[in-house]
C-alpha positions in Angstrom: 16.4 -11.7 -13.2 17.2 -8.1 -12.6 15.7 -5.9 -9.8 14.0 -2.4 -10.8 15.4 0.0 -8.9 12.8 2.3 -9.6 10.6 0.8 -7.1 12.3 1.3 -4.7 12.6 5.4 -5.4 8.7 4.7 -5.8 8.5 3.4 -2.4 9.8 6.0 -0.8 7.6 8.3 -2.4 4.9 7.0 -1.1 6.7 6.2 2.7 7.6 9.7 3.1 4.1 10.6 1.9 2.6 8.2 4.5 4.6 9.6 7.3 3.6 13.2 6.3 0.3 12.3 7.0 1.0 10.5 9.7 3.1 13.6 11.9 0.4 16.5 12.3 3.3 18.8 12.0 5.1 17.8 8.8 1.3 17.4 7.7 -0.1 21.3 7.9 3.2 22.2 5.8 2.9 23.8 2.4 -0.6 24.3 2.0 -1.6 21.0 4.3 -0.8 18.9 0.9 1.1 16.5 3.0 -2.3 15.7 4.8 -2.9 14.2 1.5 -0.1 11.5 2.1 -2.8 9.0 3.3 -2.7 8.7 -0.5 0.4 6.3 -0.7 -1.8 3.3 0.8 -2.9 3.3 -3.0 0.5 4.0 -4.7 1.5 1.3 -2.4 -1.2 -1.2 -3.6 -0.9 -0.6 -7.2 2.7 -1.3 -6.6 2.1 -4.6 -4.7 -0.8 -6.0 -7.1 1.4 -5.2 -9.7 4.5 -7.4 -8.4 2.9 -10.1 -6.9 0.7 -10.4 -9.7 4.2 -10.4 -12.2 5.7 -13.0 -9.9 2.3 -15.7 -9.8 2.1 -15.3 -13.9 6.2 -16.4 -14.0 5.2 -19.5 -11.1 3.2 -20.5 -13.8 5.3 -22.8 -15.7 7.7 -23.4 -12.5 8.2 -26.4 -10.0 5.9 -26.1 -7.0 4.4 -22.7 -7.1 2.2 -22.1 -4.5 5.1 -24.1 -2.1 7.6 -21.1 -3.6 4.9 -18.3 -3.7 3.5 -18.9 -0.1 7.1 -20.1 1.8 8.9 -16.7 0.2 5.7 -14.5 1.2 5.9 -15.6 4.6 9.3 -15.2 5.2 9.4 -11.7 4.2 6.0 -10.4 5.8 6.0 -12.3 9.2 9.5 -12.1 11.0 9.2 -7.9 10.8 5.1 -7.7 11.7 5.2 -9.8 13.9 8.3 -8.8 16.0 7.0 -5.1 15.5 3.6 -6.3 17.4 5.6 -8.6 19.9 7.5 -5.5 21.2 4.2 -3.1 21.1 3.1 -5.7 23.0 5.8 -5.5 25.8 6.0 -2.2 26.2 2.2 -1.8 26.5 2.3 -4.4 29.1 5.3 -2.4 30.9 2.9 0.4 30.7 0.3 -1.3 32.7 -2.2 -0.1 29.6 -5.7 -1.7 28.7 -6.1 -3.0 25.4 -8.6 -5.7 24.0 -6.5 -8.5 23.8 -9.1 -10.0 21.2 -8.6 -7.0 18.8 -4.8 -8.4 19.5 -5.0 -11.1 18.0 -7.3 -9.8 14.7 -4.2 -8.3 13.9 -2.1 -11.5 14.7 -4.3 -13.2 12.5 -4.7 -10.0 9.8 -8.3 -9.5 10.0 -8.1 -5.9 10.9 -9.6 -5.4 7.2 -12.8 -7.4 8.3 -13.9 -5.4 11.4 -16.7 -3.2 9.5 -17.2 -6.1 7.2 -20.9 -6.7 9.0 -21.8 -2.9 8.4 -21.1 -2.9 5.2 -23.3 -6.0 4.0 -25.8 -4.4 6.4 -25.8 -1.6 4.8 -26.1 -3.0 1.6 -28.6 -5.4 2.7 -31.0 -2.6 3.8 -30.7 -0.4 0.0 -31.2 -3.9 -1.3 -34.6 -4.6 1.0 -35.8 -1.2 0.1 -35.6 -0.5 4.2 -33.3 2.8 3.0 -32.5 4.7 -0.8 -29.4 4.6 -2.8 -27.3 7.9 -1.4 -26.4 10.2 -4.3 -22.7 10.1 -4.9 -23.4 13.6 -6.5 -24.6 15.2 -3.1 -21.9 17.5 -1.5 -21.9 19.0 1.9 -19.7 20.6 3.9 -16.7 17.7 4.5 -15.4 17.5 8.8 -11.9 18.8 9.8 -9.4 16.4 9.3 -8.4 15.1 12.3 -4.6 14.9 13.8 -3.1 11.5 12.4 -2.2 9.4 15.6 -1.5 11.4 17.8 -1.4 9.5 21.5 -4.3 7.8 22.7 -2.5 4.7 23.3 0.9 2.5 22.9 -1.0 -0.4 20.7 -3.2 2.1 18.7 0.6 2.8 17.0 -0.7 -0.8 14.9 -3.3 1.2 13.6 -1.5 1.1 9.9 -1.2 -2.9 9.8 -4.9 -3.1 8.5 -2.9 -2.4 5.0 -0.8 -5.6 5.8 -4.4 -7.4 6.2 -5.4 -6.7 3.2 -2.0 -7.7 1.0 -2.4 -11.0 3.0 -5.5 -11.9 2.1 -5.5 -10.7 -1.1 -2.2 -13.1 -1.3 -4.6 -15.5 0.0 -7.6 -15.4 -2.7 -5.4 -14.0 -5.7 -2.5 -16.8 -6.2 -4.8 -20.0 -7.1 -6.8 -17.9 -9.3 -3.8 -17.1 -11.3 -1.9 -20.0 -10.5 -4.9 -21.9 -12.5 -7.2 -19.3 -14.8 -6.3 -18.0 -18.1 -4.6 -14.7 -18.5 -7.9 -13.7 -20.2 -10.1 -15.4 -17.9 -8.3 -13.1 -15.0 -9.0 -9.9 -16.6 -12.5 -10.1 -16.6 -12.6 -10.9 -13.0 -10.5 -8.1 -12.4 -12.6 -5.9 -14.1 -16.0 -7.5 -12.5 -14.3 -7.0 -9.0 -13.5 -3.8 -9.8 -16.8 -3.0 -10.9 -18.5 -4.6 -7.4 -16.2 -2.5 -5.5 -16.9 0.3 -6.5 -21.0 -0.2 -5.9 -19.5 -1.9 -2.1 -18.1 1.4 -1.3 -21.1 3.1 -3.0 -23.6 1.5 -1.2 -21.7 0.6 2.0 -21.0 3.5 2.5 -19.6 4.3 6.3 -17.5 7.5 6.0 -13.3 7.5 6.6 -14.0 3.3 7.8 -15.2 2.4 4.2 -11.6 3.1 2.8 -9.9 0.6 5.2 -12.4 -1.7 4.6 -11.5 -5.0 2.5 -14.2 -5.0 0.5 -13.5 -1.6 -0.8 -10.5 -1.3 -1.5 -8.9 -4.9 -3.4 -10.0 -3.1 -7.0 -7.2 -1.6 -6.0 -4.4 -4.0 -5.9 -6.4 -5.5 -8.9 -5.6 -2.3 -10.6 -2.1 -3.3 -10.7 -3.0 -7.0 -11.6 -4.5 -6.0 -14.7 -1.1 -3.9 -15.2 0.8 -7.1 -14.9 -1.3 -8.5 -17.7 -0.9 -5.7 -20.2 3.0 -6.0 -19.0 2.8 -9.7 -19.9 1.0 -9.6 -23.5 2.8 -6.9 -25.1 5.7 -8.6 -25.3 4.0 -10.3 -27.7 2.7 -7.6 -29.8 3.8 -6.0 -32.7 5.7 -2.5 -31.8 3.0 -0.7 -33.2 0.4 -2.5 -31.3 2.7 -1.8 -28.0 3.0 2.1 -28.8 -0.5 2.1 -29.2 -1.8 0.1 -26.0 1.4 2.5 -23.6 -0.1 5.7 -25.0 -4.0 4.7 -24.3 -2.6 3.8 -20.5 -0.8 7.1 -20.3 -3.9 8.6 -21.9 -6.2 7.0 -19.4 -3.9 8.4 -16.8 -4.2 11.5 -17.9 -8.0 11.7 -19.0 -8.2 10.6 -14.7 -6.1 13.5 -13.2 -8.8 16.0 -14.8 -11.8 13.8 -13.3 -10.0 13.6 -9.7 -9.8 17.7 -9.9 -13.2 18.0 -10.9 -14.2 15.5 -8.1 -12.1 17.4 -5.7 -13.5 20.7 -7.3 -17.3 19.5 -7.0 -16.6 18.9 -3.1 -14.4 22.0 -1.7 -12.9 23.1 -0.1 -10.7 20.1 0.7 -7.5 21.6 2.1 -7.7 20.8 5.9 -10.4 18.8 5.2 -10.8 15.1 5.3 -12.4 14.0 1.6 -12.5 11.1 2.8 -16.0 11.9 4.4 -17.4 12.6 1.4 -19.6 9.8 -0.7 -18.2 10.8 -4.4 -14.8 11.0 -3.2 -15.2 7.7 -2.2 -17.0 5.7 -4.8 -15.2 7.6 -7.9 -12.2 9.9 -6.1 -10.3 6.4 -5.0 -10.3 4.4 -8.8 -9.2 7.8 -10.2 -6.3 7.5 -8.0 -5.6 4.3 -8.6 -5.8 4.7 -12.5 -3.2 7.8 -12.0 -0.9 5.9 -10.0 -1.1 2.9 -12.7 0.0 5.5 -15.1 3.0 6.1 -13.7 4.3 2.3 -12.6 3.5 1.6 -16.2 5.3 4.6 -17.5 8.1 3.9 -15.1 8.5 0.1 -15.5 8.7 0.3 -19.0 11.2 3.5 -19.1 13.5 1.6 -16.1 17.2 1.7 -16.5 17.2 4.8 -19.0 17.7 8.2 -19.1 13.8 9.6 -18.8 13.7 12.2 -16.0 10.9 10.2 -13.6 13.1 7.4 -14.4 16.4 9.3 -13.4 14.3 10.7 -9.9 13.5 7.5 -8.7 16.8 6.0 -9.5 18.4 8.9 -6.8 20.3 6.7 -4.1 18.6 8.7 -1.2 15.4 7.9 -2.3 16.4 4.0 -2.8 18.4 3.9 0.3 14.9 4.7 2.0 12.4 2.4 -0.6 15.1 0.0 0.2 13.9 -0.4 4.1 10.0 0.9 3.7 8.7 -2.2 4.7 10.5 -1.7 8.2 10.5 1.5 8.6 6.1 1.3 7.5 5.8 -0.7 11.0 8.4 1.3 12.8 6.9 4.9 12.4 4.1 5.4 14.4 4.9 3.4 16.9 8.6 5.0 17.1 6.5 8.5 16.8 4.6 7.4 19.9 7.6 6.7 22.0 9.3 9.6 21.3 6.3 11.7 22.1 5.9 10.4 25.7 9.2 11.1 26.2 9.1 14.4 25.3 5.8 14.3 27.8 7.9 13.3 30.4 10.7 15.4 29.9 8.8 18.2 31.1 7.9 19.5 26.6 4.8 19.9 25.7 4.0 17.4 22.8 0.7 20.1 21.8 2.9 23.4 21.2 4.0 22.9 17.5 7.7 23.9 17.4 8.2 20.9 19.7 5.6 18.6 17.8 8.2 19.4 15.2 11.2 18.7 16.7 9.4 15.3 17.9 8.5 14.6 14.2 12.3 15.4 13.0 13.9 13.0 15.9 11.3 10.1 14.8 11.7 10.0 11.9 15.5 10.1 12.1 15.3 6.8 14.6 12.7 5.4 12.5 15.2 5.0 9.8 17.9 4.2 11.7 15.9 1.0 13.1 14.4 0.1 9.9 18.4 0.4 8.2 19.5 -2.4 11.4 16.7 -4.1 11.1 16.8 -4.4 7.4 21.1 -5.3 7.3 21.1 -7.4 11.0 17.9 -9.4 11.0 16.0 -9.1 7.2 18.6 -9.5 5.0 19.7 -12.9 6.7 16.1 -14.4 6.5 15.7 -13.3 2.6 18.8 -14.9 1.7 17.9 -18.2 3.2 14.6 -17.4 1.8 16.6 -17.6 -1.6 18.1 -21.3 -0.4 14.6 -22.8 0.9 12.8 -22.1 -2.9 16.2 -23.7 -4.0 15.6 -27.1 -2.1 11.9 -26.8 -3.1 12.7 -26.8 -6.9 16.1 -28.3 -7.3 17.4 -24.9 -8.1 15.2 -24.5 -11.8 13.1 -21.7 -10.1 14.2 -18.1 -11.5 12.3 -16.5 -8.7 14.7 -14.9 -6.5 16.2 -12.0 -4.5 19.2 -10.7 -6.1 20.1 -6.9 -6.6 21.0 -6.0 -9.5 19.9 -2.9 -11.8 16.4 -3.8 -14.3 17.8 -2.6 -17.4 15.4 -1.7 -20.2 12.8 -3.9 -21.1 10.9 -5.6 -18.0 10.7 -9.1 -19.7 10.4 -10.1 -15.8 10.0 -9.0 -12.7 12.6 -10.1 -9.6 10.2 -11.5 -6.9 13.0 -9.1 -4.1 10.8 -6.6 -5.6 8.0 -7.4 -4.0 8.8 -6.1 -0.8 6.3 -3.7 -0.8 5.4 -2.0 2.3 1.3 -0.8 2.5 1.8 2.0 4.5 -1.4 3.8 5.3 -3.2 5.8 7.6 
């Protein structure tokens, strides 16, 4: 089994977009297009749904699938995550910063994405009991300005992006038993049903931007990737003509989704410098359209990986692959390091609110984040990943095919390397 190198390039593209969104001096460049870099989390979610489902489908016929899957996920996700949480906590204590201990415990238990669940259910219950009317998703209003991302308000706030890890961890917990026990067709219908349900949850339970960070409102993006994984596996048994037809339909769907997304954005204009996630129509229709577009992108890259197509060659560029390889820790540390550099600059008499100073702070923060992520990957994460392979062999008696090799993926994606599931869910 071989690693899909292009997926590291896609990770790099997503994490760089997110950093551009979080570092406000970068977000206002290029006509403020980087401010939409939060959409990188959509790409991460689709990619994660695809990879995790692909691995689980491979494990269905392997010994001890639950032990292998959960042990490998824990060894990959937990060590960097809790190391960063501990370091942030220590710095906050040294600074005598006041923070909520219960919130910190919630982050440790990956409960961030459920913080507004009661409000979502309350809004839905009010509509079902006719206590309030159903909001129109076609109503257009002037959107509020987008705020500067993660401006310094307290060091523990730098863990804000971990909400997406909360969604992923609970996705692993709930999705794995279904994939390992249900038939493929049943899984596909379940995905579609949950995607429809999530659309109505975002609609009836709408809370503005906060809706974007809710587990029940975002699960459909991961399941979009899961549907792609089911298609990739299914197409292996189809005729060449059926494969081409299915691939063409998938790309055509992505194309149509692009046109519809442009229409949604046009209907809620102006959007530059505005928080589009405050729009009900964008939340209900725009978010799933983004997921469809990214699913089409991934399908094209996966099905042509290792070939000389321009897009695949772009995502195989060594700088992108290098950044994508360390993207998980880069995602975890880029905001805490931004906070630290920002605070240090302030103590040195630099005004971080001045654009030129803020730009230098951003560039220094990116450099330090890349360095820390690279050191972590080489000296901390890689030894743990090597143990992950040894543990898999011990559990399965050496019979498992799920491994963390670094071979380049070539041509037909018959199977997906588990090492590709080091998916960074970066977000805003």
